[in-house]
C-alpha angles and dihedrals in degrees: 000000000000094000092052090046091052094050090048093056128054128196120228094272095049092044092051090050092049094045102044107001088240134132120256113261137134094279094053090040091057091045091054090047090053094050089050094046089049090053096244092120125031119212142184114238122205124194102022134288094327094037130117117288127217123195117212111235089230088059091057092044089050092047094049092045090054090048091052088049092050092049094050094069 
């Protein structure tokens, strides 16, 4: 159960790599935060407002699918 849960949730660094194939830095961290704040990507936040965030893999797949659909027009 723990292994499947770990593969279903990505931390910020893993999410940035999966979304944009870029390394984690202040620029990509701000970009991820902006997408979260705008509601494009839903996350799980552990430890309160300044706690660690986890992005469900399904959210990344859904986001990338929407991007592909937007670019196909």
